[in-house]
GUZADREN-43332 format. One record per residue (C-alpha): residue number from 1; residue in one letter; x, y, z. Coordinates in pm, 1 decimal. Layout:
NODE    n  res        px        py        pz
NODE  NUM    A         X         Y         Z
...
! end
This chain:
NODE    n  res        px        py        pz
NODE    1    X    2684.2   -4494.9   -2647.2
NODE    2    X    2565.8   -4856.7   -2660.0
NODE    3    X    2777.4   -4958.1   -2356.8
NODE    4    X    2676.6   -4652.6   -2153.8
NODE    5    X    2314.1   -4702.5   -2250.9
NODE    6    X    2314.4   -5068.2   -2150.2
NODE    7    X    2460.5   -4985.6   -1807.2
NODE    8    X    2208.7   -4710.3   -1744.3
NODE    9    X    1921.5   -4925.8   -1874.5
NODE   10    X    2011.6   -5199.9   -1623.9
NODE   11    X    2020.7   -4942.8   -1343.1
NODE   12    X    1688.2   -4806.1   -1464.8
NODE   13    X    1518.1   -5146.7   -1459.7
NODE   14    X    1629.6   -5197.0   -1098.1
NODE   15    X    1503.2   -4853.2    -997.9
NODE   16    X    1166.5   -4904.9   -1168.4
NODE   17    X    1118.7   -5240.7    -996.9
NODE   18    X    1201.5   -5081.4    -661.3
NODE   19    X     978.0   -4786.3    -732.0
NODE   20    X     689.5   -5005.7    -846.1
NODE   21    X     685.2   -5175.8    -507.8
NODE   22    X     625.8   -4855.4    -313.9
NODE   23    X     285.6   -4796.9    -163.8
NODE   24    X      95.6   -4495.3    -294.3
NODE   25    X      18.4   -4391.6      62.2
NODE   26    X     386.3   -4367.3     148.3
NODE   27    X     449.9   -4151.9    -155.6
NODE   28    X     156.0   -3929.8     -72.4
NODE   29    X     273.7   -3875.5     283.8
NODE   30    X     625.3   -3788.8     171.7
NODE   31    X     495.1   -3546.3     -90.0
NODE   32    X     264.6   -3371.0     154.9
NODE   33    X     543.7   -3338.5     410.7
NODE   34    X     775.1   -3175.3     163.7
NODE   35    X     501.8   -2943.3      43.9
NODE   36    X     480.2   -2789.2     390.1
NODE   37    X     854.3   -2737.1     413.8
NODE   38    X     896.0   -2478.0     139.5
NODE   39    X     718.1   -2254.1    -107.8
NODE   40    X    1001.1   -2292.7    -357.3
NODE   41    X    1078.1   -2581.0    -588.2
NODE   42    X    1349.3   -2702.4    -822.4
NODE   43    X    1282.6   -2676.5   -1193.9
NODE   44    X    1473.1   -2705.5   -1521.0
NODE   45    X    1476.7   -2356.5   -1674.2
NODE   46    X    1556.6   -2267.7   -2035.3
NODE   47    X    1704.5   -1918.1   -2010.1
NODE   48    X    1709.5   -1854.5   -2386.9
NODE   49    X    1675.7   -2056.0   -2706.2
NODE   50    X    1998.3   -2223.7   -2813.5
NODE   51    X    2240.1   -2494.2   -2703.5
NODE   52    X    2261.9   -2715.0   -2398.2
NODE   53    X    2424.4   -2435.2   -2197.4
NODE   54    X    2088.4   -2254.7   -2192.5
NODE   55    X    1946.7   -2516.1   -1952.1
NODE   56    X    1980.2   -2473.2   -1575.3
NODE   57    X    1824.9   -2621.7   -1264.2
NODE   58    X    1686.4   -2326.6   -1069.9
NODE   59    X    1465.3   -2251.3    -772.3
NODE   60    X    1126.0   -2111.5    -864.6
NODE   61    X     812.0   -2012.5    -681.2
NODE   62    X     581.9   -2309.0    -635.0
NODE   63    X     257.2   -2280.9    -837.2
NODE   64    X     -86.7   -2314.3    -682.1
NODE   65    X    -388.3   -2463.0    -861.2
NODE   66    X    -642.0   -2233.4   -1023.7
NODE   67    X   -1004.6   -2326.7   -1076.3
NODE   68    X   -1032.1   -2659.0   -1258.0
NODE   69    X    -665.6   -2746.7   -1199.8
NODE   70    X    -479.3   -3011.8   -1002.1
NODE   71    X    -152.4   -2951.4    -818.5
NODE   72    X      82.2   -3247.5    -868.6
NODE   73    X     395.8   -3334.9    -672.5
NODE   74    X     603.9   -3460.6    -964.8
NODE   75    X     789.9   -3790.3    -944.2
NODE   76    X     900.0   -3833.7   -1307.5
NODE   77    X     891.5   -3638.9   -1635.1
NODE   78    X     902.9   -3754.9   -1996.3
NODE   79    X    1172.5   -3627.7   -2232.0
NODE   80    X    1076.9   -3616.1   -2601.3
NODE   81    X    1240.6   -3508.4   -2926.6
NODE   82    X    1004.5   -3210.3   -2941.3
NODE   83    X    1183.2   -3082.8   -2629.0
NODE   84    X    1504.6   -3051.0   -2832.5
NODE   85    X    1317.9   -2844.8   -3090.4
NODE   86    X    1171.1   -2625.7   -2815.4
NODE   87    X    1518.4   -2568.2   -2670.6
NODE   88    X    1639.1   -2446.2   -3008.2
NODE   89    X    1327.8   -2233.7   -3069.1
NODE   90    X    1275.7   -2453.6   -3374.1
NODE   91    X     895.1   -2463.6   -3343.4
NODE   92    X     607.4   -2251.8   -3466.9
NODE   93    X     534.5   -1950.7   -3240.3
NODE   94    X     764.8   -2050.7   -2951.9
NODE   95    X     681.7   -1902.5   -2609.4
NODE   96    X     900.1   -1637.1   -2451.8
NODE   97    X    1199.3   -1739.2   -2242.3
NODE   98    X    1284.7   -1802.6   -1965.7
NODE   99    X    1053.7   -2103.0   -1950.4
NODE  100    X    1031.8   -2446.5   -1790.5
NODE  101    X    1019.5   -2713.0   -2065.1
NODE  102    X     833.7   -3044.7   -2061.7
NODE  103    X     488.5   -3166.6   -2163.4
NODE  104    X     420.5   -3479.8   -1955.7
NODE  105    X     479.8   -3601.9   -1603.2
NODE  106    X     361.5   -3837.7   -1331.6
NODE  107    X     324.2   -3784.5    -960.4
NODE  108    X      87.2   -3747.7    -665.5
NODE  109    X    -207.3   -3510.2    -635.7
NODE  110    X    -122.0   -3255.3    -367.0
NODE  111    X    -406.8   -3005.2    -394.6
NODE  112    X    -733.4   -2953.9    -584.1
NODE  113    X    -849.9   -2631.1    -743.5
NODE  114    X   -1212.5   -2522.6    -718.3
NODE  115    X   -1469.5   -2733.4    -909.1
NODE  116    X   -1230.8   -3028.1    -957.3
NODE  117    X   -1410.4   -3361.5    -933.8
NODE  118    X   -1303.6   -3722.8    -974.4
NODE  119    X    -967.4   -3690.5    -796.9
NODE  120    X    -852.3   -3685.4    -436.3
NODE  121    X    -536.2   -3569.6    -263.1
NODE  122    X    -292.4   -3861.2    -268.0
NODE  123    X    -404.0   -4003.3    -605.5
NODE  124    X    -123.1   -4132.7    -827.8
NODE  125    X    -160.3   -3961.4   -1165.7
NODE  126    X       0.6   -3890.1   -1500.9
NODE  127    X     -66.8   -3571.9   -1691.7
NODE  128    X     -11.2   -3360.0   -1998.7
NODE  129    X     121.1   -3013.6   -1920.3
NODE  130    X     144.8   -2714.9   -2156.9
NODE  131    X     512.5   -2658.1   -2066.6
NODE  132    X     639.0   -2649.3   -1702.8
NODE  133    X     650.9   -3030.5   -1658.7
NODE  134    X    1021.7   -3047.4   -1567.9
NODE  135    X     973.5   -2929.9   -1210.8
NODE  136    X     905.0   -3065.6    -863.5
NODE  137    X     547.2   -2933.8    -871.2
NODE  138    X     309.8   -2860.9   -1161.6
NODE  139    X     -48.7   -2743.2   -1198.5
NODE  140    X    -256.5   -2851.5   -1497.3
NODE  141    X    -628.3   -2862.5   -1590.3
NODE  142    X    -811.8   -3171.6   -1470.3
NODE  143    X    -900.7   -3272.4   -1828.7
NODE  144    X    -532.3   -3350.7   -1892.6
NODE  145    X    -487.6   -3574.2   -1585.2
NODE  146    X    -534.6   -3953.4   -1564.4
NODE  147    X    -506.6   -4199.3   -1277.0
NODE  148    X    -216.2   -4443.2   -1283.4
NODE  149    X    -288.8   -4818.8   -1260.7
NODE  150    X    -171.6   -4970.8    -932.8
NODE  151    X      96.3   -5183.3   -1098.4
NODE  152    X     242.7   -4901.3   -1312.2
NODE  153    X     549.5   -4721.6   -1175.0
NODE  154    X     587.5   -4343.8   -1188.1
NODE  155    X     866.1   -4381.0   -1444.5
NODE  156    X     648.5   -4593.5   -1671.7
NODE  157    X     360.5   -4349.3   -1625.2
NODE  158    X     578.9   -4058.8   -1738.7
NODE  159    X     671.4   -4262.7   -2047.2
NODE  160    X     309.7   -4343.4   -2132.9
NODE  161    X      94.6   -4044.2   -2241.0
NODE  162    X     282.9   -3877.1   -2528.3
NODE  163    X     413.9   -4191.7   -2692.6
NODE  164    X     113.4   -4417.6   -2670.9
NODE  165    X    -153.0   -4155.6   -2743.2
NODE  166    X      45.1   -4037.4   -3047.3
NODE  167    X      89.0   -4394.2   -3173.4
NODE  168    X    -275.7   -4488.5   -3110.7
NODE  169    X    -420.6   -4177.0   -3272.5
NODE  170    X    -211.0   -4217.1   -3585.8
NODE  171    X    -276.5   -4587.5   -3626.6
NODE  172    X    -645.3   -4608.8   -3538.2
NODE  173    X    -796.9   -4260.8   -3562.6
NODE  174    X    -611.9   -4130.4   -3870.9
NODE  175    X    -499.7   -4439.3   -4066.4
NODE  176    X    -772.2   -4686.4   -3955.8
NODE  177    X    -536.4   -4979.4   -3895.5
NODE  178    X    -705.7   -5314.8   -3954.2
NODE  179    X    -618.2   -5682.9   -3971.7
NODE  180    X    -368.6   -5776.7   -4241.8
NODE  181    X    -231.8   -5426.4   -4302.0
NODE  182    X     134.4   -5321.7   -4316.7
NODE  183    X     306.1   -5028.2   -4144.3
NODE  184    X     641.9   -4856.2   -4195.7
NODE  185    X     767.6   -4666.7   -3889.6
NODE  186    X    1091.4   -4469.2   -3865.7
NODE  187    X    1297.2   -4450.9   -3544.3
NODE  188    X    1155.2   -4788.7   -3443.7
NODE  189    X    1372.6   -4797.0   -3133.0
NODE  190    X    1238.9   -4470.0   -2992.0
NODE  191    X     946.5   -4417.7   -2757.9
NODE  192    X     681.7   -4368.5   -3026.9
NODE  193    X     833.9   -4639.9   -3247.4
NODE  194    X     812.0   -4896.4   -2969.3
NODE  195    X     456.0   -4788.6   -2886.8
NODE  196    X     359.3   -4829.4   -3254.4
NODE  197    X     509.9   -5179.0   -3263.9
NODE  198    X     323.8   -5285.4   -2948.4
NODE  199    X     -10.8   -5148.1   -3067.5
NODE  200    X      31.3   -5316.2   -3406.7
NODE  201    X      78.1   -5646.5   -3223.8
NODE  202    X    -275.1   -5613.5   -3080.5
NODE  203    X    -421.4   -5648.0   -3432.4
NODE  204    X    -394.0   -5985.7   -3610.7
NODE  205    X    -152.9   -6028.5   -3898.4
NODE  206    X     -10.3   -5673.6   -3911.3
NODE  207    X     333.9   -5647.2   -4074.1
NODE  208    X     564.4   -5381.7   -3925.9
NODE  209    X     862.5   -5248.1   -4119.6
NODE  210    X    1100.0   -5041.9   -3906.0
NODE  211    X    1415.7   -4836.6   -3953.5
NODE  212    X    1665.1   -4782.3   -3672.2
NODE  213    X    2035.7   -4741.7   -3605.8
NODE  214    X    2215.4   -5073.1   -3647.5
NODE  215    X    2335.6   -5087.6   -3284.3
NODE  216    X    1970.2   -5098.7   -3170.7
NODE  217    X    1871.1   -5393.4   -3389.8
NODE  218    X    1951.5   -5668.6   -3142.4
NODE  219    X    1745.2   -5505.3   -2869.0
NODE  220    X    1434.9   -5434.3   -3081.5
NODE  221    X    1443.0   -5709.1   -3344.9
NODE  222    X    1153.4   -5899.2   -3185.7
NODE  223    X     923.4   -5594.9   -3181.0
NODE  224    X     901.2   -5549.7   -3558.5
NODE  225    X     856.4   -5788.3   -3850.4
NODE  226    X    1130.9   -5645.8   -4075.2
NODE  227    X    1406.9   -5416.7   -3946.8
NODE  228    X    1638.6   -5204.3   -4162.9
NODE  229    X    1937.1   -4982.6   -4093.5
NODE  230    X    1823.1   -4620.5   -4102.7
NODE  231    X    2106.1   -4533.6   -4344.9
NODE  232    X    2023.4   -4815.7   -4588.5
NODE  233    X    1800.7   -4787.5   -4896.1
NODE  234    X    1490.3   -4894.3   -4707.4
NODE  235    X    1261.7   -4817.4   -5002.8
NODE  236    X    1413.8   -5096.8   -5208.8
NODE  237    X    1423.2   -5328.2   -4907.1
NODE  238    X    1052.5   -5277.1   -4841.0
NODE  239    X     960.9   -5325.1   -5208.4
NODE  240    X    1168.0   -5643.2   -5222.3
NODE  241    X     950.6   -5790.2   -4946.0
NODE  242    X     621.4   -5623.0   -5039.4
NODE  243    X     621.0   -5530.4   -5406.6
NODE  244    X     316.2   -5304.9   -5385.9
NODE  245    X     438.9   -5119.5   -5075.7
NODE  246    X     271.9   -5059.9   -4739.3
NODE  247    X     -63.9   -4936.2   -4611.1
NODE  248    X      64.6   -4685.9   -4353.8
NODE  249    X     382.9   -4476.6   -4331.7
NODE  250    X     458.7   -4298.9   -4002.0
NODE  251    X     727.0   -4035.7   -4060.7
NODE  252    X     897.7   -3842.1   -3780.6
NODE  253    X    1198.8   -3751.0   -3996.7
NODE  254    X    1060.6   -3532.3   -4278.8
NODE  255    X    1299.9   -3403.9   -4549.0
NODE  256    X    1365.7   -3649.1   -4828.9
NODE  257    X    1180.7   -3921.7   -4640.4
NODE  258    X     848.8   -3756.8   -4726.5
NODE  259    X     882.0   -3842.3   -5095.3
NODE  260    X    1014.8   -4188.9   -5014.2
NODE  261    X     721.0   -4255.8   -4784.1
NODE  262    X     463.5   -4144.8   -5040.9
NODE  263    X     628.0   -4363.1   -5306.3
NODE  264    X     586.6   -4668.4   -5080.6
NODE  265    X     213.0   -4625.9   -5024.1
NODE  266    X     -31.4   -4877.4   -5163.8
NODE  267    X    -353.2   -4744.7   -5319.4
NODE  268    X    -571.0   -4611.8   -5032.0
NODE  269    X    -258.3   -4598.4   -4814.6
NODE  270    X    -196.1   -4321.9   -4560.7
NODE  271    X     123.7   -4124.2   -4502.5
NODE  272    X     136.4   -3938.4   -4168.1
NODE  273    X     397.8   -3676.9   -4079.0
NODE  274    X     427.0   -3635.0   -3701.9
NODE  275    X     774.6   -3486.2   -3658.7
NODE  276    X    1071.2   -3332.7   -3837.0
NODE  277    X    1378.7   -3457.5   -3653.8
NODE  278    X    1595.6   -3428.0   -3966.1
NODE  279    X    1574.2   -3050.9   -3919.6
NODE  280    X    1766.8   -3085.7   -3591.4
NODE  281    X    2123.2   -3145.7   -3708.3
NODE  282    X    2326.4   -2964.1   -3443.8
NODE  283    X    2308.8   -2842.2   -3088.6
NODE  284    X    2168.3   -2505.6   -3192.0
NODE  285    X    1918.4   -2402.6   -3456.6
NODE  286    X    2063.2   -2391.9   -3806.7
NODE  287    X    1865.7   -2204.8   -4071.0
NODE  288    X    2077.8   -2372.0   -4339.4
NODE  289    X    1991.5   -2722.3   -4213.7
NODE  290    X    1626.3   -2624.8   -4176.5
NODE  291    X    1610.4   -2488.0   -4530.7
NODE  292    X    1794.6   -2787.0   -4675.9
NODE  293    X    1558.4   -3032.9   -4507.3
NODE  294    X    1253.1   -2829.8   -4606.4
NODE  295    X    1349.7   -2814.7   -4974.2
NODE  296    X    1400.2   -3191.5   -4973.2
NODE  297    X    1031.0   -3234.8   -4895.6
NODE  298    X     848.6   -3349.9   -5205.8
NODE  299    X     592.5   -3091.2   -5305.4
NODE  300    X     258.7   -3269.3   -5291.9
NODE  301    X      35.8   -3244.7   -5597.5
NODE  302    X    -332.6   -3301.9   -5509.1
NODE  303    X    -403.7   -3428.3   -5860.2
NODE  304    X    -134.5   -3693.1   -5817.0
NODE  305    X    -287.7   -3798.8   -5485.0
NODE  306    X    -623.3   -3826.4   -5659.6
NODE  307    X    -483.1   -4034.9   -5942.7
NODE  308    X    -288.9   -4268.2   -5712.3
NODE  309    X    -557.7   -4298.6   -5440.7
NODE  310    X    -322.1   -4192.9   -5162.9
NODE  311    X    -381.1   -4003.3   -4839.6
NODE  312    X    -136.2   -3759.5   -4680.2
NODE  313    X    -191.7   -3640.3   -4322.6
NODE  314    X     -22.0   -3467.8   -4031.0
NODE  315    X     -52.1   -3526.3   -3659.7
NODE  316    X      48.6   -3305.5   -3364.3
NODE  317    X     -73.6   -3425.7   -3026.0
NODE  318    X      27.0   -3106.0   -2846.9
NODE  319    X    -168.4   -2888.5   -3090.1
NODE  320    X    -466.6   -3121.8   -3059.4
NODE  321    X    -458.5   -3087.9   -2681.6
NODE  322    X    -363.3   -2728.0   -2618.2
NODE  323    X    -466.2   -2536.6   -2932.1
NODE  324    X    -758.9   -2735.0   -3070.8
NODE  325    X    -924.9   -2828.0   -2739.6
NODE  326    X    -964.5   -3200.9   -2799.9
NODE  327    X    -896.5   -3309.7   -2441.1
NODE  328    X   -1218.6   -3512.5   -2433.3
NODE  329    X   -1113.2   -3712.9   -2738.5
NODE  330    X    -771.8   -3781.7   -2584.8
NODE  331    X    -934.3   -3897.7   -2260.1
NODE  332    X   -1127.9   -4161.4   -2453.4
NODE  333    X    -805.5   -4279.5   -2615.4
NODE  334    X    -630.4   -4293.8   -2277.5
NODE  335    X    -911.7   -4509.8   -2140.3
NODE  336    X    -858.5   -4758.5   -2423.8
NODE  337    X    -482.3   -4755.3   -2376.6
NODE  338    X    -506.3   -4813.5   -2002.1
NODE  339    X    -734.8   -5112.2   -2068.9
NODE  340    X    -468.6   -5251.3   -2303.1
NODE  341    X    -205.8   -5193.4   -2033.0
NODE  342    X    -419.0   -5366.6   -1768.4
NODE  343    X    -460.5   -5665.7   -1999.3
NODE  344    X     -78.4   -5670.9   -2040.1
NODE  345    X     -90.7   -5610.1   -2415.6
NODE  346    X     120.7   -5293.4   -2402.1
NODE  347    X     391.6   -5166.5   -2166.9
NODE  348    X     602.0   -4849.2   -2188.5
NODE  349    X     970.1   -4903.7   -2261.3
NODE  350    X    1193.1   -4690.3   -2036.4
NODE  351    X    1544.6   -4641.4   -2168.9
NODE  352    X    1700.7   -4469.7   -1867.6
NODE  353    X    1642.6   -4245.4   -1565.0
NODE  354    X    1819.3   -3910.2   -1519.5
NODE  355    X    1828.5   -3654.3   -1240.6
NODE  356    X    1702.9   -3303.4   -1319.3
NODE  357    X    2065.5   -3188.5   -1300.2
NODE  358    X    2150.9   -3437.9   -1576.6
NODE  359    X    1902.8   -3296.3   -1827.2
NODE  360    X    2182.3   -3187.5   -2062.5
NODE  361    X    2327.2   -3537.1   -2083.9
NODE  362    X    1980.0   -3685.6   -2130.1
NODE  363    X    1899.8   -3441.4   -2408.1
NODE  364    X    2231.2   -3520.5   -2576.7
NODE  365    X    2143.4   -3890.9   -2569.7
NODE  366    X    1819.2   -3822.4   -2754.7
NODE  367    X    1997.5   -3601.3   -3006.1
NODE  368    X    2246.4   -3879.5   -3078.8
NODE  369    X    1957.3   -4128.1   -3112.3
NODE  370    X    2119.9   -4339.8   -2842.9
NODE  371    X    1797.0   -4431.9   -2662.3
NODE  372    X    1584.2   -4743.6   -2689.4
NODE  373    X    1247.3   -4636.7   -2557.1
NODE  374    X    1183.9   -4331.2   -2338.6
NODE  375    X    1423.5   -4117.1   -2136.6
NODE  376    X    1284.6   -4010.3   -1799.5
NODE  377    X    1379.9   -3725.8   -1566.6
NODE  378    X    1345.7   -3873.2   -1216.9
NODE  379    X    1283.9   -3579.5    -983.4
NODE  380    X    1399.6   -3771.2    -674.4
NODE  381    X    1710.9   -3922.4    -831.4
NODE  382    X    2045.8   -3788.5    -713.9
NODE  383    X    2275.3   -3685.1    -999.7
NODE  384    X    2567.7   -3907.0   -1086.2
NODE  385    X    2884.8   -3769.2    -919.2
NODE  386    X    3069.7   -3506.7   -1125.1
NODE  387    X    2775.0   -3467.3   -1362.7
NODE  388    X    2786.7   -3087.2   -1397.1
NODE  389    X    2748.2   -2989.5   -1028.4
NODE  390    X    2766.3   -2623.2   -1137.2
NODE  391    X    2432.8   -2640.4   -1320.1
NODE  392    X    2229.2   -2570.2   -1004.1
NODE  393    X    2153.3   -2200.3    -965.1
NODE  394    X    1932.7   -1985.5    -746.5
NODE  395    X    1867.5   -1729.4   -1017.4
NODE  396    X    1753.3   -1806.4   -1371.0
NODE  397    X    2036.9   -1787.8   -1619.8
NODE  398    X    2312.5   -1730.0   -1358.4
NODE  399    X    2577.9   -1981.9   -1260.7
NODE  400    X    2939.1   -1986.7   -1153.4
NODE  401    X    3052.4   -2159.3   -1467.2
NODE  402    X    2914.3   -2149.1   -1821.3
NODE  403    X    2924.1   -2481.7   -2002.8
NODE  404    X    3097.5   -2495.1   -2334.7
NODE  405    X    2871.6   -2607.4   -2615.4
NODE  406    X    2999.8   -2944.6   -2714.5
NODE  407    X    2988.5   -3052.5   -3077.6
NODE  408    X    2720.0   -3303.1   -3161.7
NODE  409    X    2708.5   -3582.4   -3411.4
NODE  410    X    2420.0   -3647.3   -3645.8
NODE  411    X    2434.1   -4021.8   -3611.2
NODE  412    X    2090.9   -4172.0   -3554.4
! end
C-alpha cells in the first residue's frame, strides 16, 4: 500500500500543479461546450447497500437547477469515510437505493436557478451536496456553495469543505481551543486529522498528540507534536508525556476508544465523537461487528462527568447542514477558513486522484487506511488501464460482469 500510495501521490501532485495553472475561463468554456452536447451525464451509482460490487458508473439524466440552486459542472469530488458507511447502509435512516453517493465537490457554475444572487456562470466553486456529488453535474442550494480562491486547484477545493469545516467546528466552536492547550486526534494521517493539525498550528503553543498507522509516521511526523502507533497503548504514552492528560480528544473511532478518551481528559476537558470507523470492519455491514463495537463504548454517567468536570460532545457536519439548517453558521466558518488559506496558514492535503471508474479501488484504499490526506475523484481523469473496464454501464445495476467481493483487511 505504501509503495502504491507514494507513486499515486507523486502523480497527483503533478496533476494538481498542472490543474492549478489552468485559467478559469478556459474551464468555463469547456464546461459550457460539453453541456450543450448531451442531456445525460456519468455518475457513480450505488445500486443497493453492500459491498464494492454495488457501485457502478452509469449514465443518468442531467439535473437542472430549481429555485435557489446552482448547477455545477463538476471537476472533482471528495471521498470520505462516511461514504463507506453509506455504501454499507451503516447510517441512521439511510436513503433508498439506487442513489448517487458523495457530499462535496468542486467545479464551474453552469446555470443559475431563480432568485440566486452572488454567483455568475463561469465561477469556480466548491460545494456541499446532500448526496449526488459523484457525478459530472450537480445542483445544490446556493447556501452550500462557496467561491474558490484563484490559487486553489479543483482537487484541493474538493478536499477542503468537509475536512476543514469539521476540524474547525470541533476545535473552536465546540471545544474552544486556546493558546497552550493540548489535543489528541485519532487517524492523524487522514483528511480531518491533517486539517486538525494545521488549524492547531495557527494557535500558539498547542500540543498535538496523534495516532496513525506506523507506515504513515515518516510522512506526517512534522504535523503533530507527538505521534503514536494506532495499535500501541496510546493512553499510557500520552500520560507519560502529560501526566494530567489532554484538553481535547477528537474521536472518529468509537468503540473502546470512547472510554480511553474520557480517561485522558483534564478537568474542563472536552471529548468529541465525530465518527465510528471501528464499526466498519469488513466490506459489507456486519451486525456482529457493529454490536461488538457498540458494547465497547463506555456508558457515560452524568454524575461522573459532574464530579470530574468533563464535557462529552458529538459532532456531525452533515446533520448540521442538511437536517438542522445551519448553513449560515457554516458559511461564516468557511469565510474564516478561506482567509486562513489565503494567508497560507492552511492547505488541503490531497493523497491521490482517481477516475470515477476507479471508485472501488479508491474506497478500498480508505477502508485499509492507506491514505495520507484526502482521496479525490477526478471527473476528467481517464481510468488507469485494466482498472475494471466492465464497471461502466448504461443502466443502473446492470453490467456484463459482476465483480467478486474481495476480502478486506482491518489494518489501519
